C-alpha positions as CSV (number, residue, x, y, z in Angstrom):
1,M,-24.5,2.8,54.1
2,A,-22.2,0.2,52.6
3,T,-18.5,1.1,52.4
4,L,-16.2,0.3,49.4
5,D,-12.7,-0.8,49.8
6,R,-9.8,0.8,47.9
7,G,-9.8,-1.9,45.1
8,Q,-13.5,-1.4,44.4
9,I,-13.1,2.4,44.4
10,F,-10.2,2.0,41.9
11,Q,-12.2,-0.3,39.6
12,Q,-15.2,2.1,39.7
13,I,-13.0,5.1,38.8
14,K,-11.4,3.0,36.0
15,A,-14.7,1.9,34.6
16,N,-16.1,5.5,34.7
17,G,-12.9,6.8,33.0
18,I,-13.1,4.3,30.2
19,T,-16.8,5.1,29.6
20,L,-16.0,8.8,29.6
21,I,-13.2,8.4,27.1
22,S,-15.2,6.1,24.8
23,S,-18.2,8.5,24.9
24,N,-18.6,11.7,23.0
25,L,-17.5,13.8,26.0
26,G,-13.8,12.9,25.9
27,I,-12.7,15.4,23.3
28,P,-14.9,18.3,24.6
29,L,-13.6,17.7,28.1
30,M,-10.0,17.8,26.9
31,L,-10.6,21.1,25.1
32,M,-12.1,22.5,28.3
33,I,-9.0,21.4,30.2
34,L,-6.8,23.2,27.7
35,L,-8.9,26.3,28.1
36,G,-8.5,26.0,31.9
37,M,-4.8,25.7,31.6
38,M,-4.6,29.0,29.7
39,T,-6.8,30.9,32.1
40,L,-6.2,29.4,35.6
41,P,-2.9,29.2,37.5
42,L,-1.4,25.7,37.7
43,P,0.9,24.5,40.5
44,P,4.4,23.4,39.4
45,F,3.6,19.8,40.2
46,L,0.7,19.7,37.6
47,L,3.0,21.5,35.1
48,D,5.5,18.6,35.5
49,I,2.8,16.1,34.8
50,F,1.5,17.9,31.7
51,F,5.0,18.5,30.3
52,T,5.8,14.8,30.7
53,F,2.4,13.9,29.1
54,N,3.2,16.2,26.2
55,I,6.6,14.6,25.5
56,A,5.0,11.1,25.8
57,I,2.2,12.0,23.3
58,S,4.8,13.4,20.8
59,I,6.9,10.2,21.0
60,I,3.8,8.0,20.5
61,V,2.6,10.0,17.5
62,L,6.1,9.8,15.9
63,L,6.3,6.0,16.3
64,I,2.8,5.5,15.0
65,C,3.8,7.5,11.9
66,V,6.9,5.4,11.5
67,Y,5.1,2.1,11.7
68,A,2.0,3.1,9.7
69,T,2.0,1.2,6.4
70,K,0.1,3.9,4.5
71,P,-1.1,7.4,5.3
72,L,-4.7,6.4,5.8
73,D,-3.7,4.0,8.6
74,F,-3.3,7.2,10.7
75,G,-6.0,9.3,9.1
76,V,-6.8,11.1,12.3
77,F,-3.2,12.5,12.4
78,P,-4.2,16.1,11.4
79,S,-6.7,16.4,14.2
80,I,-4.2,15.0,16.7
81,L,-1.6,17.4,15.4
82,L,-4.0,20.3,16.2
83,I,-4.8,19.0,19.7
84,A,-1.1,18.5,20.5
85,T,-0.3,22.0,19.3
86,L,-3.1,23.5,21.5
87,L,-1.8,21.4,24.4
88,R,1.7,22.7,23.9
89,L,0.6,26.4,23.6
90,A,-1.6,26.0,26.7
91,L,1.4,24.7,28.6
92,N,3.5,27.7,27.3
93,V,0.9,30.1,28.7
94,A,0.7,28.3,32.0
95,S,4.5,28.0,32.4
96,T,5.0,31.6,31.4
97,R,2.6,32.7,34.2
98,V,4.6,30.6,36.7
99,V,8.0,31.7,35.5
100,L,7.1,35.4,35.7
101,L,5.3,35.1,39.1
102,A,7.9,32.9,40.9
103,G,11.0,33.1,38.7
104,H,12.8,35.3,41.2
105,E,13.0,32.3,43.5
106,G,15.0,30.4,41.0
107,G,15.5,26.6,41.1
108,D,12.4,24.5,40.8
109,A,10.0,27.5,41.2
110,A,8.5,26.6,37.7
111,G,8.6,22.8,38.3
112,K,11.2,20.0,38.2
113,V,10.9,19.5,34.4
114,I,11.7,23.1,33.5
115,E,14.5,23.1,36.0
116,A,16.0,19.9,34.6
117,F,15.9,21.2,31.0
118,G,17.4,24.5,32.1
119,E,20.1,23.0,34.4
120,V,20.9,19.5,33.2
121,L,20.6,19.8,29.4
122,I,22.5,23.0,29.1
123,G,24.6,22.9,32.3
124,G,23.0,25.9,33.8
125,N,24.7,28.2,31.3
126,Y,22.2,30.5,29.7
127,A,24.5,31.4,26.8
128,V,24.8,27.8,25.9
129,G,21.1,27.5,26.3
130,L,20.4,30.3,23.9
131,V,22.7,28.7,21.3
132,V,21.1,25.3,21.7
133,F,17.6,26.7,21.6
134,T,18.4,28.7,18.4
135,I,19.8,25.6,16.7
136,L,16.7,23.7,17.6
137,M,14.5,26.5,16.2
138,I,16.5,26.6,12.9
139,I,16.2,22.8,12.5
140,N,12.5,22.8,13.4
141,F,11.3,25.9,11.6
142,I,13.6,26.3,8.6
143,V,14.4,22.7,7.8
144,V,11.7,20.2,9.0
145,T,8.6,22.4,9.2
146,K,9.1,24.4,6.0
147,G,9.9,21.3,4.0
148,A,7.0,19.3,5.4
149,G,4.6,22.1,4.7
150,R,5.8,22.4,1.1
151,V,5.5,18.6,0.5
152,A,2.0,18.6,2.1
153,E,0.9,21.4,-0.3
154,V,2.3,19.6,-3.4
155,S,0.9,16.2,-2.3
156,A,-2.6,17.7,-1.8
157,R,-2.5,19.3,-5.2
158,F,-1.2,16.1,-7.0
159,T,-3.7,13.9,-5.1
160,L,-6.6,16.0,-6.2
161,D,-5.3,16.2,-9.8
162,A,-4.9,12.4,-9.9
163,M,-8.5,11.6,-8.7
164,P,-10.1,11.5,-12.2
165,G,-7.4,9.0,-13.4
166,K,-7.8,6.8,-10.4
167,Q,-11.6,6.8,-10.8
168,M,-11.2,5.8,-14.4
169,A,-8.8,3.0,-13.4
170,I,-11.4,1.7,-10.9
171,D,-14.1,1.8,-13.6
172,A,-11.8,-0.1,-16.0
173,D,-11.1,-2.8,-13.4
174,L,-14.8,-3.1,-12.6
175,N,-15.8,-3.4,-16.3
176,A,-13.0,-6.0,-16.8
177,G,-14.3,-8.1,-13.9
178,L,-11.2,-7.6,-11.8
179,M,-13.3,-6.4,-8.9
180,D,-16.9,-6.4,-7.8
181,A,-19.2,-3.5,-7.0
182,E,-18.4,-3.5,-3.3
183,Q,-14.7,-3.5,-3.9
184,A,-15.0,-0.7,-6.3
185,K,-17.1,1.3,-3.8
186,A,-14.4,0.7,-1.1
187,R,-11.7,1.8,-3.5
188,R,-13.5,5.0,-4.4
189,A,-14.1,5.7,-0.7
190,E,-10.4,5.2,-0.1
191,I,-9.4,7.6,-2.8
192,A,-11.8,10.2,-1.4
193,A,-10.4,9.7,2.1
194,E,-6.8,10.0,0.8
195,A,-7.6,13.3,-0.9
196,D,-9.3,14.6,2.3
197,F,-6.2,13.4,4.3
198,Y,-3.7,15.3,2.2
199,G,-5.9,18.4,2.1
200,S,-6.1,18.3,5.9
201,M,-2.3,17.7,6.2
202,D,-1.8,20.8,4.0
203,G,-3.7,22.9,6.6
204,A,-2.3,21.1,9.6
205,S,1.3,21.8,8.6
206,K,0.4,25.5,9.1
207,F,-0.3,24.7,12.8
208,V,3.2,23.3,13.1
209,K,4.7,26.3,11.4
210,G,2.8,28.7,13.6
211,D,3.8,26.7,16.7
212,A,7.5,27.2,15.8
213,I,7.1,30.9,15.5
214,A,5.1,31.1,18.7
215,G,8.0,29.3,20.5
216,I,10.5,32.1,19.5
217,L,8.1,34.9,20.6
218,I,7.3,33.2,23.9
219,L,11.0,32.8,24.8
220,L,11.6,36.5,24.0
221,I,8.6,37.5,26.1
222,N,9.7,35.4,29.0
223,V,13.2,36.9,29.0
224,V,12.2,40.5,28.6
225,G,9.3,40.2,31.0
226,G,11.5,38.4,33.5
227,F,14.1,41.2,33.4
228,S,11.4,43.8,34.0
229,I,9.7,42.0,36.8
230,G,12.9,40.8,38.5
231,M,14.6,44.2,38.6
232,G,11.5,46.3,38.9
233,Q,9.4,44.4,41.4
234,H,11.8,42.1,43.2
235,D,14.8,44.4,43.3
236,L,17.1,41.8,41.7
237,L,20.5,42.8,40.2
238,F,20.8,42.7,36.4
239,A,23.1,39.7,36.6
240,D,20.8,37.8,39.0
241,A,17.7,38.5,36.8
242,V,19.5,37.4,33.7
243,Q,20.7,34.2,35.4
244,K,17.4,33.2,36.9
245,Y,14.8,34.2,34.3
246,T,16.9,33.3,31.3
247,I,17.6,29.8,32.6
248,L,13.9,29.3,33.3
249,A,12.8,30.8,30.0
250,I,15.2,28.6,28.1
251,G,14.2,25.5,30.0
252,D,10.6,26.3,29.3
253,G,11.4,26.8,25.6
254,L,13.3,23.6,25.3
255,V,10.7,21.5,27.1
256,A,8.1,22.8,24.6
257,Q,10.3,22.7,21.4
258,I,11.5,19.1,21.7
259,P,7.9,17.7,21.4
260,S,7.3,20.3,18.7
261,L,10.4,19.0,16.8
262,L,9.1,15.4,17.2
263,L,5.7,16.3,15.8
264,S,7.3,18.2,13.0
265,T,9.3,15.1,12.1
266,A,6.2,12.9,12.3
267,T,4.5,15.3,9.9
268,A,7.4,15.1,7.5
269,I,7.5,11.3,7.6
270,M,3.7,11.1,7.0
271,V,3.6,13.4,4.0
272,T,6.9,12.2,2.3
273,R,6.2,8.4,2.4
274,N,4.7,6.6,-0.5
275,S,1.7,4.2,-0.6
276,D,3.7,1.0,-0.3
277,A,2.2,-1.5,2.1
278,K,5.2,-1.4,4.4
279,D,6.3,0.8,7.3
280,V,9.1,3.3,6.9
281,G,11.7,1.0,8.4
282,E,10.9,-1.9,6.0
283,Q,11.0,0.5,3.1
284,I,14.4,1.9,4.0
285,I,15.9,-1.5,4.6
286,G,14.3,-3.0,1.6
287,Q,15.4,-0.2,-0.8
288,I,18.8,0.8,0.5
289,F,20.1,-2.6,1.4
290,T,18.9,-4.5,-1.7
291,S,22.1,-4.1,-3.7
292,P,25.6,-4.6,-2.2
293,R,27.2,-2.2,-4.6
294,A,26.6,1.0,-2.5
295,L,27.9,-0.6,0.7
296,A,30.9,-2.0,-1.0
297,I,31.9,1.4,-2.5
298,T,31.3,3.0,0.9
299,A,33.5,0.4,2.6
300,A,36.3,1.2,0.1
301,V,36.0,5.0,0.7
302,L,36.0,4.6,4.5
303,F,39.0,2.3,4.3
304,C,40.9,4.9,2.2
305,M,40.1,7.6,4.7
306,G,41.1,5.3,7.6
307,I,44.7,4.8,6.3
308,I,45.3,8.5,5.8
309,P,47.8,9.8,8.4
310,D,46.4,11.7,11.4
311,M,42.9,10.3,10.8
312,P,41.2,8.3,13.6
313,H,42.2,5.0,12.1
314,F,40.2,2.7,14.4
315,V,36.8,4.4,13.8
316,F,37.1,4.6,10.1
317,L,38.5,1.0,9.7
318,M,35.8,-0.4,11.9
319,A,33.1,1.4,9.9
320,A,34.7,0.1,6.7
321,L,34.7,-3.5,8.1
322,C,31.0,-3.2,9.0
323,A,30.1,-1.8,5.6
324,G,32.1,-4.5,3.8
325,S,30.6,-7.3,5.9
326,G,27.1,-5.9,5.1
327,A,27.9,-5.8,1.4
328,Y,29.1,-9.4,1.4
329,Y,26.1,-10.6,3.3
330,I,23.7,-8.9,0.9
331,H,25.5,-10.3,-2.1
332,W,25.4,-13.8,-0.6
333,R,21.7,-13.5,0.2
334,N,20.9,-12.3,-3.3
335,E,22.7,-15.3,-4.7
336,G,20.2,-17.5,-2.8
337,G,22.5,-18.4,0.1
338,V,21.1,-20.4,3.0
339,F,22.3,-21.9,6.2
340,I,22.7,-25.7,6.1
341,G,24.0,-27.5,9.2
342,G,24.8,-24.1,10.8
343,K,27.1,-23.1,7.9
344,P,26.4,-20.7,5.0
345,V,26.0,-22.4,1.7
346,S,25.9,-20.5,-1.6
347,G,22.9,-20.6,-4.0
348,G,24.4,-23.3,-6.3
349,S,25.1,-25.7,-3.4
350,A,21.7,-25.1,-1.9
351,A,20.1,-25.8,-5.3
352,A,22.0,-29.1,-5.5
353,K,20.7,-30.0,-2.0
354,S,17.1,-29.4,-3.0
355,N,16.9,-30.8,-6.5
356,S,14.9,-33.7,-5.2
357,S,11.9,-31.4,-5.0
358,T,11.8,-31.0,-8.8
359,G,10.8,-34.6,-9.3
360,V,14.1,-35.7,-11.0
361,A,15.9,-38.6,-9.3
362,I,19.4,-37.6,-8.2
363,S,22.2,-40.2,-7.7
364,D,24.7,-40.1,-4.9
365,T,27.1,-38.3,-7.3
366,G,24.8,-35.3,-7.5
367,M,24.0,-36.0,-11.2
368,P,20.8,-37.3,-12.7
369,P,21.1,-40.9,-14.0
370,L,21.9,-41.6,-17.6
371,P,19.2,-42.7,-20.0
372,G,18.4,-46.4,-19.5
373,E,20.4,-46.5,-16.2
374,A,18.5,-48.2,-13.3
375,L,17.4,-45.9,-10.6
376,P,18.9,-46.8,-7.2
377,E,16.5,-48.1,-4.6
378,H,13.5,-47.5,-6.9
379,E,11.5,-50.0,-8.9
380,V,10.5,-49.2,-12.5
381,K,6.7,-48.4,-12.4
382,E,4.5,-49.8,-15.2
383,L,3.0,-47.2,-17.4
384,G,-0.7,-46.4,-17.1
385,W,-3.3,-43.9,-18.1
386,D,-2.3,-41.7,-15.2
387,D,1.0,-41.1,-17.1
388,V,-1.0,-39.6,-20.0
389,E,-1.2,-35.8,-19.4
390,V,-4.7,-34.3,-19.8
391,V,-4.8,-31.3,-22.0
392,D,-6.0,-28.2,-20.1
393,R,-8.7,-26.2,-21.8
394,V,-7.1,-22.9,-20.6
395,G,-3.6,-22.8,-19.3
396,L,-1.3,-20.1,-18.0
397,E,2.5,-20.7,-17.9
398,V,4.8,-18.3,-16.1
399,G,8.5,-17.8,-15.8
400,Y,10.2,-18.2,-12.4
401,R,10.3,-14.5,-11.7
402,L,6.5,-14.3,-12.0
403,I,5.8,-17.1,-9.4
404,P,5.3,-14.5,-6.6
405,L,2.4,-13.1,-8.6
406,V,0.4,-16.3,-8.1
407,D,1.7,-17.1,-4.6
408,K,-0.7,-15.8,-1.9
409,N,1.9,-16.2,0.8
410,Q,4.0,-13.6,-1.0
411,G,1.1,-11.2,-1.6
412,G,0.3,-12.3,-5.1
413,Q,-2.9,-11.0,-6.5
414,L,-3.1,-12.8,-9.9
415,L,-5.3,-15.7,-8.7
416,A,-7.9,-13.2,-7.4
417,R,-7.7,-11.2,-10.6
418,I,-8.2,-14.4,-12.7
419,K,-11.2,-15.4,-10.5
420,G,-12.7,-12.0,-11.1
421,V,-12.1,-12.3,-14.9
422,R,-13.9,-15.7,-15.0
423,K,-16.8,-14.4,-13.0
424,K,-17.3,-11.3,-15.2
425,L,-16.9,-13.2,-18.4
426,S,-19.3,-16.0,-17.3
427,Q,-21.9,-13.4,-16.5
428,D,-21.4,-11.7,-19.9
429,V,-21.3,-14.6,-22.3
430,G,-23.8,-16.9,-20.5
431,F,-21.8,-20.0,-19.5
432,L,-19.2,-20.9,-16.8
433,M,-15.7,-20.1,-18.0
434,P,-13.4,-23.1,-17.4
435,S,-10.8,-22.8,-14.7
436,V,-7.3,-21.7,-15.6
437,H,-4.5,-24.1,-14.9
438,I,-1.4,-22.2,-13.8
439,R,2.0,-23.7,-13.8
440,D,5.7,-22.6,-13.9
441,N,7.7,-23.3,-17.1
442,L,11.5,-23.1,-16.9
443,D,11.6,-23.0,-20.7
444,L,10.2,-19.5,-20.7
445,M,12.2,-16.3,-20.0
446,P,12.1,-15.4,-16.3
447,S,9.6,-12.6,-16.7
448,Q,7.6,-14.2,-19.6
449,Y,4.1,-15.7,-19.5
450,R,2.2,-17.9,-22.0
451,I,-1.5,-18.4,-22.4
452,T,-2.6,-21.7,-24.0
453,L,-5.9,-23.0,-25.3
454,M,-6.3,-26.8,-25.6
455,G,-2.5,-27.0,-25.2
456,V,-1.9,-24.6,-28.1
457,T,-0.2,-21.3,-27.4
458,L,-2.4,-18.3,-28.0
459,A,-0.2,-15.5,-26.8
460,E,3.1,-14.7,-25.0
461,A,4.3,-11.6,-23.4
462,E,7.0,-10.3,-21.0
463,I,6.2,-8.2,-18.0
464,Y,8.1,-6.6,-15.1
465,P,6.5,-7.8,-11.8
466,E,8.2,-5.1,-9.7
467,R,6.9,-2.3,-11.9
468,D,3.5,-0.8,-12.9
469,M,2.3,-0.4,-16.5
470,A,1.3,3.2,-17.5
471,I,-1.0,2.8,-20.6
472,N,-1.5,5.8,-22.9
473,P,-5.3,5.9,-23.5
474,G,-4.9,8.3,-26.4
475,Q,-4.4,11.7,-24.8
476,V,-1.8,12.4,-22.1
477,F,-0.3,15.6,-20.9
478,G,3.3,14.7,-20.5
479,K,5.7,11.8,-20.5
480,V,7.0,9.5,-17.7
481,E,10.3,7.8,-17.5
482,G,10.3,4.0,-17.9
483,I,10.6,1.1,-20.3
484,E,8.7,1.5,-23.5
485,T,6.3,-1.4,-24.4
486,L,2.9,-2.2,-25.8
487,D,-0.1,-3.3,-23.8
488,P,-0.3,-7.1,-24.6
489,A,-4.2,-7.1,-24.5
490,F,-5.0,-4.2,-26.9
491,G,-1.6,-3.1,-28.3
492,L,-1.7,0.4,-26.9
493,E,1.5,2.3,-26.2
494,A,2.6,1.9,-22.6
495,M,5.5,2.3,-20.2
496,W,6.8,0.1,-17.4
497,I,7.3,2.6,-14.6
498,E,8.5,2.5,-11.0
499,S,5.7,2.3,-8.4
500,S,6.8,5.7,-7.0
501,Q,5.8,7.3,-10.3
502,K,2.2,6.0,-10.2
503,D,0.6,9.2,-8.9
504,K,2.5,11.3,-11.4
505,A,1.5,9.1,-14.3
506,Q,-2.2,9.2,-13.3
507,T,-2.0,12.9,-13.0
508,L,-0.7,13.1,-16.6
509,G,-3.6,11.1,-17.8
510,Y,-2.1,7.6,-18.0
511,T,-4.1,4.5,-16.9
512,V,-1.8,2.7,-14.4
513,V,-2.2,-1.0,-13.6
514,D,0.0,-3.5,-11.9
515,A,1.6,-6.6,-13.5
516,S,-1.2,-8.9,-12.2
517,T,-3.8,-6.8,-13.8
518,V,-1.9,-6.7,-17.1
519,V,-1.9,-10.6,-17.2
520,A,-5.6,-10.8,-16.1
521,T,-6.7,-8.2,-18.7
522,H,-4.8,-10.1,-21.5
523,L,-6.4,-13.4,-20.4
524,N,-9.8,-11.7,-20.3
525,Q,-9.4,-10.5,-23.9
526,L,-8.3,-13.9,-25.2
527,L,-11.0,-15.8,-23.4
528,H,-13.7,-13.5,-24.7
529,K,-12.4,-13.8,-28.2
530,H,-12.2,-17.6,-28.1
531,A,-15.4,-18.2,-26.0
532,H,-16.9,-20.3,-28.9
533,E,-14.1,-22.8,-28.5
534,L,-14.4,-23.1,-24.8
535,I,-18.1,-24.1,-24.6
536,G,-18.7,-27.9,-24.8
537,H,-21.4,-30.5,-24.3
538,E,-21.1,-30.5,-20.5
539,D,-21.7,-26.7,-20.5
540,V,-24.7,-27.1,-22.8
541,Q,-26.2,-29.8,-20.6
542,K,-25.7,-27.6,-17.5
543,M,-27.5,-24.7,-19.3
544,L,-30.4,-27.0,-20.1
545,D,-30.6,-28.1,-16.4
546,I,-30.8,-24.4,-15.4
547,L,-33.5,-23.8,-18.1
548,N,-35.4,-26.9,-16.8
549,D,-35.6,-25.2,-13.3
550,T,-37.4,-22.1,-14.8
551,S,-39.1,-23.5,-17.9
552,P,-39.4,-27.3,-17.6
553,K,-41.8,-27.8,-20.5
554,L,-39.6,-25.8,-22.9
555,A,-36.5,-27.7,-21.8
556,E,-38.3,-31.0,-22.2
557,E,-39.5,-30.2,-25.7
558,L,-36.2,-28.7,-26.9
559,V,-33.8,-31.7,-26.3
560,P,-34.0,-34.3,-27.7
561,N,-37.4,-33.8,-29.3
562,T,-36.6,-30.7,-31.3
563,V,-32.8,-30.6,-31.6
564,S,-29.9,-32.7,-30.3
565,I,-27.3,-31.4,-27.9
566,S,-24.8,-31.4,-30.7
567,Q,-27.0,-29.2,-32.8
568,L,-27.7,-26.9,-29.9
569,L,-23.9,-26.7,-29.2
570,S,-23.2,-25.7,-32.8
571,V,-25.8,-22.9,-32.7
572,L,-24.4,-21.6,-29.4
573,Q,-20.8,-21.7,-30.8
574,T,-21.9,-19.8,-33.9
575,L,-23.5,-17.1,-31.8
576,L,-20.5,-16.8,-29.6
577,R,-18.2,-16.6,-32.6
578,E,-20.3,-13.6,-33.7
579,D,-19.8,-12.1,-30.2
580,V,-23.5,-12.6,-29.3
581,P,-24.0,-13.6,-25.6
582,V,-26.0,-16.8,-25.0
583,R,-27.2,-16.0,-21.5
584,D,-30.8,-15.6,-22.6
585,M,-31.3,-19.4,-23.0
586,R,-35.1,-19.1,-22.9
587,T,-35.3,-16.9,-26.0
588,I,-32.8,-19.1,-27.9
589,A,-34.8,-22.3,-27.0
590,E,-38.1,-20.8,-28.1
591,S,-36.6,-19.6,-31.4
592,L,-35.2,-23.1,-32.1
593,A,-38.5,-24.8,-31.1
594,N,-40.3,-22.5,-33.6
595,M,-37.8,-23.1,-36.4
596,S,-37.0,-26.8,-36.1
597,P,-40.2,-28.1,-37.8
598,R,-39.2,-26.1,-41.0
599,S,-35.5,-26.8,-41.0
600,Q,-32.8,-28.7,-39.1
601,E,-29.9,-26.9,-40.8
602,I,-27.5,-25.2,-38.4
603,V,-27.5,-22.0,-40.5
604,A,-31.3,-21.7,-40.3
605,L,-31.5,-22.5,-36.6
606,T,-28.8,-20.0,-35.9
607,G,-30.6,-17.4,-38.0
608,A,-33.8,-18.0,-35.9
609,A,-31.9,-17.6,-32.7
610,R,-30.2,-14.5,-34.0
611,A,-33.6,-13.0,-34.9
612,G,-34.9,-13.8,-31.4
613,L,-31.9,-12.0,-29.8
614,S,-32.2,-9.0,-32.2
615,R,-32.8,-6.4,-29.4
616,L,-29.8,-7.7,-27.4
617,I,-27.6,-7.6,-30.5
618,V,-28.6,-4.1,-31.4
619,Q,-28.2,-2.9,-27.9
620,N,-24.6,-4.3,-27.7
621,I,-23.7,-2.4,-30.8
622,F,-25.5,0.9,-30.5
623,G,-26.3,1.1,-26.8
624,T,-29.6,2.6,-25.6
625,A,-29.8,5.3,-28.3
626,D,-33.3,5.9,-29.7
627,E,-32.0,6.3,-33.3
628,L,-29.6,4.1,-35.2
629,S,-27.1,5.7,-37.6
630,V,-26.9,4.0,-41.0
């Protein structure tokens, strides 16, 4: 029989272990181990391993909750919370058995970990240990666990109440072409998963609360049981029984309550965070250290406290110096400061260094040349047709504060929204919507945008890119705080609200959209209204090419034998002006072919096309109702 060396045996055990964990037997096996820990005696060495594993699991779970960007990134957290609670209770049962059986021996009778927590952390003084354990229980049970449970309960209720509003917002985005069916399906699944998560967290918080209560009872049982067993069975003096069993009981309680406190903190972090796509650290730094005002005032207060007699001057003055330095750095950064040549330069100087990127020639004095002054080291270029700017059919101009909305590197979603609008409109009206040329315009206000058609302004509006718009659809059940405004697309009453109020606004019945969606919806409404001005000869020719692929004889007879492209364009423009889609090109072509021998007038040709599209027109007005109200 072939023998395996130690490396091969290790690799085989590792492979079998990974297969077992990845299979469906991992969790049942873990539950069986927990059951065995409650019923079978464990040696102190195994207790040390399991206690260490319990602490490590608690730290890992806490850090995952801190670094999760949204609650659903750790959607399995309620189940892990239950398993970790069962592990801790099983360890309490196993350690209680060892403490009561071998506690009279003292020292490491219950394992090195319990001994370390009982001797090192509290100095072997059971009175100090009782005080420390009581304080930990107050923090865990009364402060963290109770608060987290209440927040989880309220979050679950608000999430369920907000589901209809969120579903309506998804339907509105889908109808406006801002997302496709697959994206809408994924959004609905995410909303359902979020509701399930907060509902599970509401129940899981009860596990944490029960675990805290169990810790108190287990400590009392260990102390009372230890006194009885030590004095009744092992003939220990009262002082010896108190010293030995109380130290072990407190060590056992501390080694269980510290992981419990970590998991309670993780629960509180998970249920109190918002849905921003950042982890907790980024949110805290981004929101607390955005304005230098708070740090500057804090530095002044600490400085005043530091110069008071009999105060620890060094500590307070150093803290004031740190706070003041932080305030100065934040102010300098907000002003656009950069490092040039290893030295900090303010925003104005940095702008002067980078003006060459704007396309304006800068002389060595830092000022643009006077009109008619020769440009240094540059030849005057002869004018050509390239210098004549082509007028865009559709344009979108934005102020400089709205540039992040169109910059993908900064998480801008406006380009994707506009693409969705063009796709949906093209499918609705029947021809490809022209691309939208986006550019920045320093003549606009920082948060203003302008929509142009053939170089002429159609509409202007001002938005707040860092806020969401809560639109009143006609019936809401309360008010939210924000900046009053009107929806630029339809003129509905609306409020610009903070992102943290989004769930509350949806619960009250508001339709909440972000700034990119506001611009895209406004653009969608204007493009649909002016579709007849956007269609041109090239679009008509492309529609004829598509018709030729499906009905070649009809396309060949229509142009130029029946009507010209200009006549066909006029008919299509008239239909679009009346809000009649032209996607059924085959019906339009047949109607024109039948009418053209009798009349070549645009009015008559349009009437024939309108009659051919009668069912589509009626359906767009009355829907699929069997009866028409007149």
